[in-house]
C-alpha positions as CSV (number, residue, x, y, z in Angstrom):
1,M,13.8,52.2,-46.2
2,T,14.2,48.7,-47.4
3,D,14.2,46.2,-44.2
4,T,16.8,43.2,-46.2
5,S,16.7,41.2,-43.4
6,T,16.7,37.0,-44.0
7,S,14.4,34.6,-42.1
8,S,15.9,31.3,-40.4
9,P,15.6,29.1,-43.3
10,D,14.7,26.5,-40.6
11,K,11.6,28.5,-38.8
12,A,8.8,25.5,-37.9
13,W,6.4,27.6,-40.9
14,S,8.8,29.0,-43.1
15,G,8.1,27.1,-46.1
16,R,5.0,28.7,-46.4
17,F,6.0,32.5,-47.2
18,S,7.9,33.9,-49.9
19,E,9.4,36.6,-47.8
20,P,11.4,36.5,-44.6
21,V,9.8,38.5,-41.7
22,S,11.3,41.6,-40.9
23,D,13.5,42.1,-37.6
24,L,11.1,44.6,-36.5
25,V,8.3,42.3,-36.6
26,K,10.9,39.9,-34.8
27,R,11.4,42.0,-32.0
28,Y,7.5,42.7,-31.6
29,T,6.2,39.3,-32.0
30,A,8.8,37.0,-30.4
31,S,8.0,36.1,-26.5
32,V,11.6,34.3,-25.6
33,F,12.7,36.8,-23.8
34,F,9.8,36.3,-21.1
35,D,8.4,33.2,-21.6
36,Q,11.9,31.4,-20.8
37,R,11.1,31.0,-17.4
38,M,9.1,28.2,-18.0
39,A,12.1,26.1,-19.6
40,M,11.9,23.4,-16.8
41,Q,8.1,23.3,-17.7
42,D,8.5,23.4,-21.0
43,I,10.7,20.4,-21.0
44,R,8.6,17.9,-18.5
45,G,5.7,18.6,-20.7
46,S,7.7,17.3,-23.7
47,L,9.1,14.4,-22.1
48,A,5.9,13.3,-21.3
49,H,4.6,14.0,-24.7
50,A,7.6,12.1,-26.0
51,K,7.4,9.0,-23.8
52,M,3.5,8.8,-24.8
53,L,4.3,9.0,-28.3
54,A,6.8,6.0,-28.0
55,R,4.5,4.0,-25.5
56,Q,1.6,4.1,-28.4
57,G,4.3,3.7,-31.4
58,I,4.1,6.7,-32.7
59,I,7.6,7.6,-32.8
60,D,10.7,4.6,-31.5
61,K,11.7,3.9,-28.0
62,S,15.3,4.8,-29.6
63,D,13.7,8.7,-30.5
64,L,12.2,8.6,-27.0
65,A,16.2,7.7,-25.9
66,D,17.4,10.4,-28.0
67,I,15.3,12.9,-27.1
68,E,15.6,11.9,-23.4
69,R,19.2,12.2,-23.6
70,G,19.3,15.7,-25.2
71,M,16.6,17.2,-22.9
72,A,19.1,16.3,-19.9
73,L,22.0,18.2,-21.6
74,I,19.6,20.7,-21.8
75,M,18.4,21.3,-18.7
76,Q,21.7,21.0,-17.7
77,E,22.7,24.0,-19.9
78,I,20.1,26.2,-19.1
79,E,20.9,25.7,-15.3
80,R,24.5,26.6,-15.6
81,G,23.4,29.7,-17.5
82,E,25.1,28.4,-20.4
83,F,21.7,27.9,-23.0
84,I,21.4,30.3,-25.9
85,W,18.1,32.1,-26.5
86,S,17.7,33.2,-29.9
87,L,15.1,35.6,-31.1
88,D,15.1,34.6,-34.3
89,D,13.4,31.1,-32.4
90,E,10.6,33.1,-31.2
91,D,10.1,31.5,-28.0
92,V,10.8,29.1,-25.0
93,H,9.4,26.3,-27.5
94,L,11.3,26.7,-30.5
95,N,14.2,27.7,-28.9
96,I,14.2,24.2,-27.1
97,E,13.1,22.2,-29.6
98,K,16.1,23.7,-32.3
99,R,18.6,23.3,-29.4
100,L,17.2,19.3,-28.9
101,T,17.0,19.0,-32.8
102,A,20.9,20.1,-33.4
103,L,22.2,17.8,-30.3
104,V,19.9,14.8,-31.3
105,G,18.9,15.1,-35.0
106,D,16.1,13.7,-36.5
107,A,14.9,12.6,-33.3
108,G,14.6,16.2,-32.1
109,K,12.1,16.8,-35.0
110,R,10.0,14.1,-34.0
111,M,9.0,15.0,-30.9
112,H,6.3,17.6,-32.2
113,T,4.4,15.2,-33.8
114,G,0.7,15.7,-32.3
115,R,0.8,18.5,-30.7
116,S,1.0,21.9,-31.4
117,R,2.3,25.2,-30.0
118,N,-1.1,26.2,-29.2
119,D,-1.8,23.4,-26.6
120,Q,1.9,23.3,-25.9
121,V,2.1,26.7,-24.4
122,A,-1.4,26.6,-22.9
123,T,0.2,23.5,-21.1
124,D,3.7,25.0,-20.0
125,I,1.7,27.8,-18.5
126,R,-0.8,25.5,-16.2
127,L,2.2,23.7,-15.4
128,W,4.3,27.1,-14.5
129,L,1.6,28.5,-12.1
130,R,0.3,25.2,-10.7
131,D,4.3,25.6,-9.4
132,A,3.9,29.1,-8.6
133,I,0.2,28.4,-6.7
134,D,1.9,25.7,-4.5
135,Q,4.7,28.3,-3.8
136,I,2.5,31.1,-2.5
137,L,0.4,28.5,-0.3
138,A,3.1,27.7,1.1
139,L,4.1,31.5,1.8
140,I,0.7,32.5,3.0
141,R,0.6,29.5,5.6
142,S,4.6,31.1,6.8
143,F,2.6,34.8,7.3
144,Q,-0.4,33.1,9.1
145,A,2.2,31.1,11.3
146,N,3.9,34.4,12.2
147,L,0.6,36.5,12.6
148,L,-0.6,34.2,15.1
149,D,2.4,34.3,17.0
150,I,1.7,37.8,17.1
151,A,-1.4,37.7,17.9
152,E,-1.4,34.9,20.7
153,Q,1.3,37.8,22.4
154,H,-1.4,40.5,22.4
155,A,-4.6,38.2,22.9
156,D,-5.4,40.4,25.8
157,T,-3.6,43.5,24.3
158,P,-6.2,46.6,24.8
159,L,-6.8,48.3,21.2
160,P,-9.3,51.2,20.1
161,G,-11.6,49.1,17.6
162,F,-12.1,51.9,14.6
163,T,-15.3,52.5,12.9
164,H,-15.3,55.0,10.1
165,L,-12.1,55.3,12.0
166,Q,-13.9,56.7,15.1
167,V,-13.1,55.1,18.3
168,A,-15.8,52.5,18.3
169,Q,-15.5,49.8,20.7
170,P,-12.5,47.7,23.0
171,V,-11.0,45.0,21.1
172,T,-7.7,43.0,21.5
173,F,-4.6,43.7,19.3
174,G,-4.7,40.0,18.9
175,H,-8.7,40.0,17.8
176,H,-7.5,42.9,15.4
177,L,-4.6,40.5,14.0
178,M,-7.0,37.5,13.5
179,A,-9.2,39.2,11.2
180,Y,-6.5,39.4,9.0
181,Y,-6.0,35.8,9.9
182,E,-9.5,35.2,8.6
183,M,-8.9,37.2,4.9
184,T,-5.7,35.2,4.2
185,R,-7.6,32.1,5.0
186,R,-10.1,32.6,2.7
187,D,-7.7,34.0,0.6
188,A,-5.7,30.3,0.6
189,E,-9.0,28.6,-0.3
190,R,-9.2,30.6,-3.1
191,F,-6.0,29.9,-4.1
192,I,-6.5,26.1,-4.1
193,D,-9.7,26.3,-6.0
194,V,-8.3,27.9,-8.9
195,R,-5.6,25.3,-8.7
196,R,-7.7,22.6,-8.9
197,R,-9.0,24.4,-12.5
198,V,-5.4,24.9,-13.3
199,N,-4.7,21.2,-13.1
200,R,-6.1,20.5,-16.0
201,L,-4.1,19.0,-19.5
202,P,-4.6,20.7,-22.6
203,L,-2.3,19.0,-24.0
204,G,-3.6,17.0,-27.0
205,S,-6.0,19.2,-28.5
206,A,-3.4,20.4,-30.9
207,A,-3.8,23.3,-33.0
208,L,-7.4,23.1,-32.3
209,A,-9.3,20.6,-33.5
210,G,-7.3,17.7,-31.8
211,T,-5.4,15.2,-33.6
212,S,-5.3,11.9,-36.0
213,F,-2.8,9.7,-34.1
214,P,-3.6,7.7,-32.4
215,I,-2.9,9.8,-28.6
216,D,-3.6,8.8,-24.5
217,R,-3.9,12.5,-23.1
218,E,-5.0,10.1,-19.6
219,F,-1.3,8.9,-19.9
220,V,0.1,12.0,-20.3
221,A,-1.7,13.9,-17.7
222,R,-1.2,11.3,-15.0
223,E,2.5,11.4,-16.0
224,L,2.7,15.8,-15.5
225,G,0.2,15.4,-12.4
226,F,-3.0,16.8,-13.3
227,D,-6.4,15.6,-12.2
228,E,-8.2,15.2,-15.3
229,V,-7.9,16.4,-19.3
230,C,-9.5,19.6,-20.7
231,A,-13.0,17.8,-22.7
232,N,-12.9,20.7,-26.0
233,S,-10.2,21.2,-28.1
234,L,-11.2,24.2,-29.0
235,D,-11.8,25.3,-25.3
236,A,-8.7,23.9,-24.2
237,V,-6.4,26.2,-26.4
238,S,-7.7,29.3,-26.1
239,D,-9.1,29.0,-22.3
240,R,-7.0,31.6,-20.2
241,D,-10.2,31.9,-17.7
242,F,-7.3,30.2,-15.2
243,A,-4.7,33.0,-15.4
244,I,-7.9,35.5,-14.8
245,E,-8.9,33.4,-11.8
246,F,-5.6,33.7,-10.2
247,C,-4.9,37.4,-10.8
248,A,-8.4,37.7,-9.1
249,A,-7.4,35.8,-5.9
250,S,-3.8,37.5,-6.3
251,S,-5.3,41.1,-6.5
252,L,-8.1,40.1,-3.5
253,L,-4.8,38.6,-1.2
254,M,-2.9,42.4,-1.8
255,M,-6.2,44.0,-1.6
256,H,-5.9,42.3,2.2
257,L,-2.2,43.1,2.6
258,S,-2.6,46.8,1.2
259,R,-5.8,47.3,4.5
260,L,-2.8,45.7,6.3
261,S,-0.2,47.7,5.3
262,E,-2.4,51.0,5.5
263,E,-3.5,50.2,8.9
264,L,0.6,49.6,10.1
265,I,1.4,53.0,8.5
266,M,-1.6,54.8,10.3
267,W,-0.6,53.1,13.7
268,M,3.5,53.9,13.2
269,S,2.6,57.4,12.7
270,P,4.0,59.4,15.2
271,R,0.0,61.2,15.6
272,V,-1.2,57.6,16.8
273,G,2.0,55.7,18.3
274,F,0.3,52.6,18.6
275,I,3.9,50.5,16.9
276,D,7.0,50.7,15.5
277,L,8.3,48.8,12.3
278,A,12.1,47.1,12.5
279,D,14.4,49.7,11.0
280,R,14.9,47.1,8.2
281,F,11.7,47.7,6.9
282,C,12.2,51.3,6.8
283,T,14.2,53.9,5.1
284,G,15.5,57.7,5.9
285,S,14.9,61.1,4.1
286,S,17.8,62.5,2.2
287,I,17.3,66.1,4.0
288,M,15.1,65.3,7.4
289,P,17.4,63.4,9.7
290,Q,14.5,62.8,12.5
291,K,12.0,60.7,9.3
292,K,12.1,56.8,9.5
293,N,8.9,55.7,6.9
294,P,7.4,53.0,6.6
295,D,8.5,52.6,2.5
296,V,7.9,48.7,2.9
297,P,3.7,48.7,3.6
298,E,3.4,51.8,1.5
299,L,5.3,49.6,-1.8
300,V,2.9,47.1,-0.7
301,R,-0.3,48.9,-1.1
302,G,1.2,50.7,-4.5
303,K,1.8,47.3,-5.4
304,T,-1.7,46.5,-5.2
305,G,-2.7,48.9,-8.3
306,R,-0.3,47.1,-10.2
307,V,-1.5,43.5,-9.5
308,N,-5.3,44.8,-10.3
309,G,-3.7,46.5,-13.4
310,S,-2.9,42.9,-14.5
311,L,-6.6,41.4,-13.3
312,I,-8.2,44.1,-15.7
313,A,-5.1,43.7,-18.5
314,L,-6.7,39.8,-18.8
315,L,-9.5,40.7,-18.9
316,T,-9.4,42.8,-21.5
317,L,-7.1,40.9,-23.5
318,M,-9.9,38.1,-23.8
319,K,-12.8,39.5,-24.2
320,G,-13.0,40.0,-27.9
321,Q,-11.4,37.0,-29.6
322,P,-13.5,34.3,-31.4
323,L,-12.5,30.5,-30.9
324,A,-9.7,29.4,-30.7
325,Y,-6.1,30.4,-30.7
326,N,-5.3,33.9,-31.5
327,K,-1.8,35.7,-31.3
328,D,-3.1,38.0,-28.7
329,N,-3.0,34.9,-25.9
330,Q,1.0,36.0,-26.1
331,E,0.5,38.6,-24.3
332,D,-0.9,36.7,-20.9
333,K,2.5,36.0,-20.0
334,E,3.6,39.2,-18.7
335,P,0.8,39.9,-16.7
336,L,0.4,36.8,-15.2
337,F,4.4,36.8,-14.7
338,D,4.9,40.1,-13.3
339,T,1.2,39.1,-11.0
340,A,2.7,35.9,-9.5
341,D,6.3,37.4,-8.8
342,T,4.7,40.8,-7.0
343,V,2.3,38.4,-4.4
344,I,5.5,36.2,-3.9
345,D,7.8,39.1,-3.2
346,T,5.1,40.6,-1.0
347,L,4.3,37.4,0.8
348,R,8.0,36.5,1.6
349,I,8.9,40.2,2.9
350,Y,5.3,40.1,5.3
351,A,6.3,37.1,6.9
352,D,9.3,38.7,8.0
353,M,8.0,42.1,8.2
354,I,4.8,41.2,10.8
355,T,7.5,39.3,13.0
356,G,9.3,43.4,13.8
357,I,6.4,45.0,15.2
358,R,7.2,46.4,18.3
359,I,3.5,47.2,20.0
360,K,2.8,50.5,21.9
361,A,0.6,48.9,24.8
362,D,0.7,51.9,26.6
363,A,-0.3,54.2,24.1
364,M,-2.9,51.6,22.6
365,R,-4.7,51.7,26.1
366,A,-4.3,55.7,26.1
367,A,-6.2,56.4,22.8
368,L,-9.2,54.3,24.7
369,T,-10.1,57.1,26.9
370,Q,-10.8,59.3,24.0
371,G,-13.5,58.4,22.4
372,Y,-16.2,56.9,24.8
373,A,-15.4,53.0,23.9
374,T,-17.4,51.8,26.6
375,A,-20.5,53.5,25.7
376,T,-22.1,50.6,24.4
377,D,-21.7,48.7,27.5
378,L,-23.2,51.2,29.3
379,A,-26.4,50.5,26.9
380,D,-26.1,47.0,27.2
381,Y,-25.8,47.4,31.3
382,L,-29.1,49.2,30.7
383,V,-30.7,46.7,28.6
384,K,-30.3,44.1,31.0
385,K,-31.6,45.8,34.0
386,G,-35.0,45.9,32.0
387,L,-34.9,49.5,29.6
388,P,-35.5,48.7,26.2
389,F,-32.2,49.0,23.9
390,R,-33.5,52.4,22.0
391,D,-34.2,54.0,25.3
392,A,-30.7,53.0,26.7
393,H,-29.4,54.4,23.3
394,E,-30.8,57.6,24.3
395,V,-30.0,57.7,27.4
396,V,-26.1,56.9,27.3
397,A,-26.0,59.5,24.4
398,L,-26.6,61.8,26.5
399,A,-24.6,61.1,28.9
400,V,-21.7,60.8,26.8
401,R,-22.8,65.0,25.8
402,A,-22.0,65.9,29.0
403,A,-19.0,64.2,29.0
404,E,-17.8,65.7,26.1
405,S,-18.8,68.6,27.8
406,S,-16.9,68.5,30.5
407,G,-13.9,66.7,29.4
408,R,-14.2,63.5,30.9
409,D,-14.7,60.1,30.1
410,L,-17.4,58.0,31.6
411,P,-15.9,56.1,33.7
412,D,-14.7,59.2,35.6
413,F,-18.2,60.2,36.5
414,S,-19.7,59.5,40.2
415,L,-22.7,56.9,40.4
416,V,-24.5,59.9,41.3
417,E,-23.9,61.5,38.1
418,L,-24.6,58.8,35.9
419,Q,-27.7,58.2,38.1
420,V,-28.9,61.0,36.7
421,Y,-29.0,59.7,33.4
422,S,-31.2,56.9,34.7
423,S,-32.1,55.4,38.2
424,L,-31.3,51.7,36.9
425,I,-28.1,52.4,37.3
426,G,-26.3,51.0,40.5
427,E,-22.5,50.2,41.9
428,D,-21.7,47.5,39.5
429,V,-21.8,49.7,36.5
430,F,-18.0,50.6,37.2
431,Q,-17.5,47.0,36.0
432,V,-18.7,47.4,32.9
433,L,-17.4,50.7,32.1
434,T,-13.9,49.1,32.0
435,V,-11.9,48.1,29.3
436,E,-10.9,44.8,30.5
437,G,-14.8,44.3,31.6
438,S,-16.0,45.0,28.1
439,L,-13.5,42.8,26.6
440,A,-14.3,39.7,28.8
441,S,-17.7,40.2,28.4
442,R,-17.6,39.4,24.7
443,K,-16.9,35.9,25.5
444,H,-19.0,34.2,22.2
445,I,-17.5,32.6,19.3
446,G,-15.9,35.5,17.3
447,G,-15.6,37.8,20.2
448,T,-12.7,39.9,20.9
449,A,-12.8,38.7,24.7
450,P,-9.3,36.9,25.4
451,E,-10.1,34.1,26.2
452,Q,-12.4,33.5,22.9
453,V,-9.1,34.9,20.7
454,R,-7.0,32.3,22.0
455,Q,-9.2,29.7,21.3
456,A,-9.4,31.0,17.9
457,I,-5.8,30.8,17.3
458,A,-5.6,27.4,19.1
459,Q,-8.0,26.7,16.1
460,A,-6.5,27.8,13.7
461,R,-2.8,26.7,14.6
462,K,-4.5,22.8,14.1
463,T,-6.0,23.9,10.6
464,L,-2.0,25.0,9.5
465,S,-0.7,21.9,11.3
């Protein structure tokens, strides 16, 4: 079949070609239906660029006034949902430029002086991502603040600590939650660090070699709130490291929330029964009326794979590209946008969900009787009495084997029964074998003693304030 479509006569580059672009190619190469979300960032960048051009005498002040007037009208059209996005104009940049030219005439055509879509899109992405990172950092703080509230309420609620999913030692539920505070604290640090590299201005690099016009890049950087300008024009238009770093930081954050999701799912199971989630975060079954499924944490766990996939997609996108800009880079936006959307939505829902957890403290305590959770405390007790640790370990292992055979826990043994394993054991051993005694003994920085948990929470609140 012969394609008889016609190209728009005012394409930015149409003068070079002898035949129009086919409709299939238009659809395949267009990005306007996903990059239009950068419209406000594109307008901000264009206004700063135009202001610099007028300041440098490259365009007239009257042109700047027309550009500013036209852009204000376009912003209003976009905000009202009245702006018409055209596939013929390929991307957000050309759509806005064409509309501006229709509104203000030649001034709209002069706005692109001294820049290329290559440095323009690189600037828009950085502006958009900077805004997204700021939103993510605020949401991390909201999640952490709610997490701290729950941790403080349960700073002395005993919970089995696990290794290999086997009961290991007593901890408190507050201490356990504070582990996730530490994870998200590192996540916030990573996003702050990524933001620093995002916040470098590529505009002024033009297509790849810079421009012959007497531009002032530092002025534009100040106008747009960038910390510095990109130092090499070739790198500036082709660099997507910052997007990859953002996706890597997002993958780590989602991995942490996925781990917490897995624990919530496990704890909510009737076979464990440590918690219950508020109904608004669960669904039922179409066939089993008794079911209450933890769909939200399950979806968080699943969406983590989606974010990880975006990271791999961007790494793969960039791995074979020569300098400088290539059309491949159009494929950077959808994974980046999807990652930011997923992280933002997940943090919003998690900040709320964490407040809807009902703790079943009795079930947590009961589980501590099933795995000889204070066995290590008995070994430490014997070491303090003078027995070498390896010998103490062996003594306690023998006692645990006997407890297992008799279906009892170590605190259920009489003093005489315990003394069979070591004559060093005295009446004071029962203070060590209690859950409260075990928790209270770990009162160093980072330990699970309730007083230390409260101190960690207080310090965290200072950091968040």
